[in-house]
TORDOMAR-294643 format. One record per residue (C-alpha): x, y, z. Coordinates in nm, 3 decimals. Each point is the difference from the previous one (the first is absolute). Last residue first. Layout:
<sites>
<site><u>X</u><v>Y</v><w>Z</w></site>
...
</sites>
This chain:
<sites>
<site><u>-1.108</u><v>4.095</v><w>-1.019</w></site>
<site><u>-0.138</u><v>0.132</v><w>-0.335</w></site>
<site><u>-0.365</u><v>-0.099</v><w>-0.060</w></site>
<site><u>-0.100</u><v>0.339</v><w>0.164</w></site>
<site><u>0.142</u><v>0.174</v><w>-0.299</w></site>
<site><u>-0.297</u><v>-0.104</v><w>-0.218</w></site>
<site><u>0.146</u><v>-0.080</v><w>-0.327</w></site>
<site><u>0.078</u><v>0.196</v><w>-0.311</w></site>
<site><u>0.372</u><v>-0.029</v><w>0.038</w></site>
<site><u>0.093</u><v>-0.014</v><w>-0.368</w></site>
<site><u>0.098</u><v>-0.355</v><w>0.025</w></site>
<site><u>-0.322</u><v>-0.092</v><w>0.176</w></site>
<site><u>-0.219</u><v>0.163</v><w>-0.269</w></site>
<site><u>0.188</u><v>-0.173</v><w>-0.282</w></site>
<site><u>-0.042</u><v>-0.332</v><w>0.176</w></site>
<site><u>-0.358</u><v>0.043</v><w>0.025</w></site>
<site><u>-0.020</u><v>0.094</v><w>-0.373</w></site>
<site><u>0.199</u><v>-0.309</v><w>-0.095</w></site>
<site><u>-0.286</u><v>-0.209</v><w>0.143</w></site>
<site><u>0.008</u><v>-0.341</v><w>-0.188</w></site>
<site><u>0.356</u><v>-0.103</v><w>0.093</w></site>
<site><u>-0.093</u><v>0.078</v><w>0.368</w></site>
<site><u>-0.332</u><v>-0.175</v><w>-0.039</w></site>
<site><u>0.179</u><v>-0.325</v><w>-0.083</w></site>
<site><u>0.176</u><v>0.005</v><w>0.339</w></site>
<site><u>-0.312</u><v>0.116</v><w>0.197</w></site>
<site><u>-0.148</u><v>-0.325</v><w>0.109</w></site>
<site><u>0.331</u><v>-0.194</v><w>0.018</w></site>
<site><u>0.159</u><v>0.270</v><w>0.192</w></site>
<site><u>-0.279</u><v>-0.010</v><w>0.254</w></site>
<site><u>0.027</u><v>-0.367</v><w>0.022</w></site>
<site><u>0.369</u><v>0.040</v><w>0.055</w></site>
<site><u>-0.051</u><v>0.249</v><w>0.274</w></site>
<site><u>-0.256</u><v>-0.231</v><w>0.176</w></site>
<site><u>0.242</u><v>-0.292</v><w>-0.008</w></site>
<site><u>0.281</u><v>0.219</v><w>0.167</w></site>
<site><u>-0.257</u><v>0.083</v><w>0.268</w></site>
<site><u>-0.065</u><v>-0.372</v><w>0.073</w></site>
<site><u>0.383</u><v>-0.081</v><w>0.006</w></site>
<site><u>0.056</u><v>0.315</v><w>0.206</w></site>
<site><u>-0.249</u><v>-0.130</v><w>0.260</w></site>
<site><u>0.186</u><v>-0.331</v><w>0.022</w></site>
<site><u>0.318</u><v>0.198</v><w>0.023</w></site>
<site><u>-0.142</u><v>0.189</v><w>0.300</w></site>
<site><u>-0.104</u><v>-0.322</v><w>0.167</w></site>
<site><u>0.297</u><v>-0.212</v><w>-0.082</w></site>
<site><u>0.275</u><v>0.191</v><w>0.129</w></site>
<site><u>-0.115</u><v>0.122</v><w>0.347</w></site>
<site><u>-0.176</u><v>-0.338</v><w>0.015</w></site>
<site><u>0.347</u><v>-0.184</v><w>0.033</w></site>
<site><u>-0.076</u><v>-0.379</v><w>-0.004</w></site>
<site><u>0.323</u><v>-0.031</v><w>-0.208</w></site>
<site><u>-0.187</u><v>-0.203</v><w>-0.262</w></site>
<site><u>-0.276</u><v>0.256</v><w>0.014</w></site>
<site><u>0.224</u><v>0.293</v><w>-0.025</w></site>
<site><u>0.183</u><v>-0.154</v><w>-0.312</w></site>
<site><u>-0.345</u><v>-0.076</v><w>-0.160</w></site>
<site><u>-0.100</u><v>0.370</v><w>0.047</w></site>
<site><u>0.353</u><v>0.110</v><w>-0.118</w></site>
<site><u>-0.079</u><v>-0.177</v><w>-0.322</w></site>
<site><u>-0.345</u><v>0.137</v><w>-0.059</w></site>
<site><u>0.125</u><v>0.338</v><w>0.087</w></site>
<site><u>0.266</u><v>-0.018</v><w>-0.272</w></site>
<site><u>-0.208</u><v>-0.132</v><w>-0.266</w></site>
<site><u>-0.286</u><v>0.245</v><w>0.027</w></site>
<site><u>0.237</u><v>0.303</v><w>0.086</w></site>
<site><u>0.205</u><v>-0.111</v><w>-0.314</w></site>
<site><u>-0.317</u><v>0.025</v><w>-0.223</w></site>
<site><u>-0.110</u><v>0.335</v><w>0.156</w></site>
<site><u>0.334</u><v>0.149</v><w>-0.038</w></site>
<site><u>0.035</u><v>-0.138</v><w>-0.352</w></site>
<site><u>-0.336</u><v>0.161</v><w>-0.117</w></site>
<site><u>0.077</u><v>0.351</v><w>0.099</w></site>
<site><u>-0.319</u><v>0.194</v><w>0.103</w></site>
<site><u>0.037</u><v>0.346</v><w>-0.164</w></site>
<site><u>-0.058</u><v>-0.117</v><w>-0.359</w></site>
<site><u>-0.291</u><v>-0.212</v><w>0.104</w></site>
<site><u>-0.250</u><v>0.188</v><w>-0.192</w></site>
<site><u>-0.382</u><v>0.042</v><w>0.005</w></site>
<site><u>0.056</u><v>0.361</v><w>0.103</w></site>
<site><u>-0.254</u><v>-0.006</v><w>0.292</w></site>
<site><u>0.070</u><v>-0.379</v><w>0.102</w></site>
<site><u>0.381</u><v>0.029</v><w>-0.030</w></site>
<site><u>0.013</u><v>0.344</v><w>0.195</w></site>
<site><u>-0.218</u><v>-0.126</v><w>0.260</w></site>
<site><u>0.202</u><v>-0.324</v><w>0.047</w></site>
<site><u>0.336</u><v>0.180</v><w>0.035</w></site>
<site><u>-0.014</u><v>-0.025</v><w>0.379</w></site>
<site><u>-0.023</u><v>-0.384</v><w>-0.080</w></site>
<site><u>0.379</u><v>0.022</v><w>-0.022</w></site>
<site><u>0.007</u><v>0.043</v><w>0.380</w></site>
<site><u>-0.166</u><v>-0.306</v><w>0.097</w></site>
<site><u>0.313</u><v>-0.227</v><w>-0.003</w></site>
<site><u>0.182</u><v>0.282</v><w>0.211</w></site>
<site><u>-0.299</u><v>0.050</v><w>0.231</w></site>
<site><u>-0.019</u><v>-0.376</v><w>0.077</w></site>
<site><u>0.376</u><v>-0.002</v><w>0.054</w></site>
<site><u>-0.026</u><v>0.296</v><w>0.238</w></site>
<site><u>-0.257</u><v>-0.165</v><w>0.215</w></site>
<site><u>0.185</u><v>-0.324</v><w>0.009</w></site>
<site><u>0.325</u><v>0.171</v><w>0.073</w></site>
<site><u>-0.157</u><v>0.186</v><w>0.288</w></site>
<site><u>-0.120</u><v>-0.322</v><w>0.147</w></site>
<site><u>0.349</u><v>-0.165</v><w>-0.027</w></site>
<site><u>0.163</u><v>0.309</v><w>0.154</w></site>
<site><u>-0.253</u><v>-0.024</v><w>0.304</w></site>
<site><u>0.067</u><v>-0.370</v><w>0.043</w></site>
<site><u>0.363</u><v>0.015</v><w>-0.040</w></site>
<site><u>0.030</u><v>0.272</v><w>0.246</w></site>
<site><u>-0.210</u><v>-0.188</v><w>0.259</w></site>
<site><u>0.241</u><v>-0.289</v><w>-0.020</w></site>
<site><u>0.313</u><v>0.219</v><w>0.040</w></site>
<site><u>-0.149</u><v>0.237</v><w>0.278</w></site>
<site><u>-0.140</u><v>0.320</v><w>-0.100</w></site>
<site><u>0.042</u><v>0.368</v><w>0.104</w></site>
<site><u>0.345</u><v>0.102</v><w>-0.134</w></site>
<site><u>0.036</u><v>-0.204</v><w>-0.313</w></site>
<site><u>-0.358</u><v>0.001</v><w>-0.101</w></site>
<site><u>-0.043</u><v>0.379</v><w>0.058</w></site>
<site><u>0.320</u><v>0.091</v><w>-0.180</w></site>
<site><u>-0.057</u><v>-0.215</v><w>-0.288</w></site>
<site><u>-0.369</u><v>0.106</v><w>-0.049</w></site>
<site><u>0.101</u><v>0.372</v><w>0.030</w></site>
<site><u>0.267</u><v>-0.042</v><w>-0.256</w></site>
<site><u>-0.227</u><v>-0.167</v><w>-0.235</w></site>
<site><u>-0.288</u><v>0.273</v><w>0.038</w></site>
<site><u>0.248</u><v>0.292</v><w>-0.039</w></site>
<site><u>0.215</u><v>-0.125</v><w>-0.270</w></site>
<site><u>-0.191</u><v>-0.196</v><w>-0.257</w></site>
<site><u>-0.342</u><v>0.132</v><w>0.087</w></site>
<site><u>0.037</u><v>0.356</v><w>0.073</w></site>
<site><u>0.323</u><v>0.064</v><w>-0.220</w></site>
<site><u>-0.170</u><v>-0.179</v><w>-0.296</w></site>
<site><u>-0.333</u><v>0.188</v><w>0.050</w></site>
<site><u>0.186</u><v>0.341</v><w>0.030</w></site>
<site><u>0.195</u><v>-0.075</v><w>-0.320</w></site>
<site><u>-0.337</u><v>-0.068</v><w>-0.172</w></site>
<site><u>-0.145</u><v>0.345</v><w>0.115</w></site>
<site><u>0.328</u><v>0.171</v><w>-0.088</w></site>
<site><u>-0.001</u><v>-0.143</v><w>-0.351</w></site>
<site><u>-0.372</u><v>0.067</v><w>-0.084</w></site>
<site><u>0.012</u><v>0.357</v><w>-0.133</w></site>
<site><u>0.340</u><v>-0.067</v><w>-0.152</w></site>
<site><u>-0.139</u><v>-0.284</v><w>-0.213</w></site>
<site><u>0.183</u><v>-0.320</v><w>0.096</w></site>
<site><u>0.299</u><v>-0.086</v><w>-0.216</w></site>
<site><u>0.267</u><v>0.013</v><w>0.302</w></site>
<site><u>-0.230</u><v>-0.125</v><w>0.260</w></site>
<site><u>-0.093</u><v>-0.314</v><w>-0.206</w></site>
<site><u>0.362</u><v>-0.070</v><w>-0.073</w></site>
<site><u>0.085</u><v>0.015</v><w>0.376</w></site>
<site><u>-0.299</u><v>-0.222</v><w>0.059</w></site>
<site><u>0.108</u><v>-0.260</v><w>-0.255</w></site>
<site><u>0.360</u><v>0.000</v><w>0.142</w></site>
<site><u>-0.123</u><v>-0.047</v><w>0.356</w></site>
<site><u>-0.209</u><v>-0.279</v><w>-0.106</w></site>
<site><u>0.276</u><v>-0.184</v><w>-0.150</w></site>
<site><u>0.234</u><v>0.031</v><w>0.308</w></site>
<site><u>-0.273</u><v>-0.087</v><w>0.250</w></site>
<site><u>-0.103</u><v>-0.294</v><w>-0.207</w></site>
<site><u>0.329</u><v>-0.157</v><w>-0.003</w></site>
<site><u>0.000</u><v>0.021</v><w>0.382</w></site>
<site><u>-0.346</u><v>-0.164</v><w>-0.031</w></site>
<site><u>0.160</u><v>-0.302</v><w>-0.176</w></site>
<site><u>0.258</u><v>-0.036</v><w>0.279</w></site>
<site><u>-0.236</u><v>0.047</v><w>0.307</w></site>
<site><u>-0.267</u><v>-0.253</v><w>-0.115</w></site>
<site><u>0.264</u><v>-0.271</v><w>-0.101</w></site>
<site><u>0.180</u><v>0.048</v><w>0.334</w></site>
<site><u>-0.320</u><v>0.007</v><w>0.228</w></site>
<site><u>0.011</u><v>-0.339</v><w>0.171</w></site>
<site><u>0.075</u><v>0.110</v><w>0.363</w></site>
<site><u>-0.176</u><v>0.352</v><w>-0.058</w></site>
<site><u>0.158</u><v>0.312</v><w>0.111</w></site>
<site><u>0.188</u><v>0.059</v><w>-0.324</w></site>
<site><u>-0.285</u><v>-0.116</v><w>-0.222</w></site>
<site><u>-0.269</u><v>0.230</v><w>0.170</w></site>
<site><u>0.241</u><v>0.297</v><w>-0.039</w></site>
<site><u>0.047</u><v>-0.089</v><w>-0.358</w></site>
<site><u>-0.367</u><v>-0.033</v><w>-0.040</w></site>
<site><u>-0.082</u><v>0.331</v><w>0.155</w></site>
<site><u>0.249</u><v>0.178</v><w>-0.241</w></site>
<site><u>-0.138</u><v>-0.191</v><w>-0.310</w></site>
<site><u>-0.359</u><v>0.106</v><w>0.115</w></site>
<site><u>0.109</u><v>0.357</v><w>0.030</w></site>
<site><u>0.167</u><v>-0.018</v><w>-0.343</w></site>
<site><u>-0.313</u><v>-0.164</v><w>-0.149</w></site>
<site><u>-0.226</u><v>0.256</v><w>0.166</w></site>
<site><u>0.200</u><v>0.278</v><w>-0.168</w></site>
<site><u>0.005</u><v>-0.184</v><w>-0.339</w></site>
<site><u>-0.374</u><v>-0.065</v><w>-0.022</w></site>
<site><u>-0.063</u><v>0.371</v><w>0.116</w></site>
<site><u>0.197</u><v>0.166</v><w>-0.271</w></site>
<site><u>-0.275</u><v>-0.030</v><w>-0.274</w></site>
<site><u>0.039</u><v>0.030</v><w>-0.377</w></site>
<site><u>-0.220</u><v>0.260</v><w>-0.167</w></site>
<site><u>0.279</u><v>0.177</v><w>-0.172</w></site>
<site><u>0.329</u><v>-0.052</v><w>0.195</w></site>
<site><u>0.173</u><v>0.216</v><w>-0.262</w></site>
<site><u>0.333</u><v>0.024</v><w>-0.163</w></site>
<site><u>-0.151</u><v>-0.206</v><w>-0.298</w></site>
<site><u>0.308</u><v>-0.235</v><w>-0.009</w></site>
<site><u>0.056</u><v>0.006</v><w>0.371</w></site>
<site><u>-0.368</u><v>-0.075</v><w>0.079</w></site>
<site><u>-0.016</u><v>-0.261</v><w>-0.287</w></site>
<site><u>0.306</u><v>-0.177</v><w>0.147</w></site>
<site><u>-0.168</u><v>0.039</v><w>0.327</w></site>
<site><u>-0.302</u><v>-0.205</v><w>-0.110</w></site>
<site><u>0.217</u><v>-0.272</v><w>-0.180</w></site>
<site><u>0.200</u><v>-0.035</v><w>0.320</w></site>
<site><u>-0.326</u><v>-0.056</v><w>0.198</w></site>
<site><u>0.054</u><v>-0.382</v><w>0.003</w></site>
<site><u>0.343</u><v>0.019</v><w>0.179</w></site>
<site><u>-0.136</u><v>-0.038</v><w>0.340</w></site>
<site><u>-0.258</u><v>-0.265</v><w>-0.095</w></site>
<site><u>0.283</u><v>-0.175</v><w>-0.196</w></site>
<site><u>0.226</u><v>0.003</v><w>0.328</w></site>
<site><u>-0.305</u><v>-0.146</v><w>0.195</w></site>
<site><u>-0.032</u><v>-0.282</v><w>-0.261</w></site>
<site><u>0.364</u><v>-0.092</v><w>0.058</w></site>
<site><u>-0.048</u><v>0.021</v><w>0.371</w></site>
<site><u>-0.307</u><v>-0.209</v><w>-0.011</w></site>
<site><u>0.175</u><v>-0.267</v><w>-0.194</w></site>
<site><u>0.269</u><v>-0.008</v><w>0.273</w></site>
<site><u>-0.267</u><v>-0.025</v><w>0.272</w></site>
<site><u>-0.178</u><v>-0.275</v><w>-0.185</w></site>
<site><u>0.336</u><v>-0.187</v><w>0.007</w></site>
<site><u>0.045</u><v>0.061</v><w>0.363</w></site>
<site><u>-0.337</u><v>-0.098</v><w>0.089</w></site>
<site><u>0.042</u><v>-0.334</v><w>-0.189</w></site>
<site><u>0.331</u><v>-0.070</v><w>0.181</w></site>
<site><u>-0.165</u><v>0.080</v><w>0.325</w></site>
<site><u>-0.289</u><v>-0.250</v><w>-0.076</w></site>
</sites>
């Protein structure tokens, strides 16, 4: 059983790397166009906070090596993505997004780190961090759904990257299995939820994929910024 768990964990690590790298195409477009257009920063901010928390969990957990290492890679990748996002964000939105990054990824994480280290014993610390990781992972997996209003309104999946949703689906399913084999509900519960949410995103993509090709006008409106500014996070 331990050997099987290790193999599943390695597969999960590989898929996690693919999840972290999936938005490369999106950021290539951002750099090429020198604009973030209608892409959302929130998924990357939550992914960075989630990776920080999972590294912390992996460090204090007896069997957390695989979890800590892959999320360390996630911290590196998500930090680069967020930096590019801030560089190419519209000037009117840049400070707002920078404050969001500072608040969540510096302020919140530093507070959690200090409080759990100073106020909790080892076992309680593991439980608290595990629960926080569960919540953050569910938010991270659900965050691409923040584009759902744009997708339905414009009948276009241009701003909901397919590969990110696809690899979330595979990755969360693998980690859910790993958590089940390890009897670690802090891993299998959020990843089981991610598996379901990933499936929902793929269904949404399948519904509107052909509509995207048939609605060049909608894409034109998006590319020219004719979109409700309230959709931008």
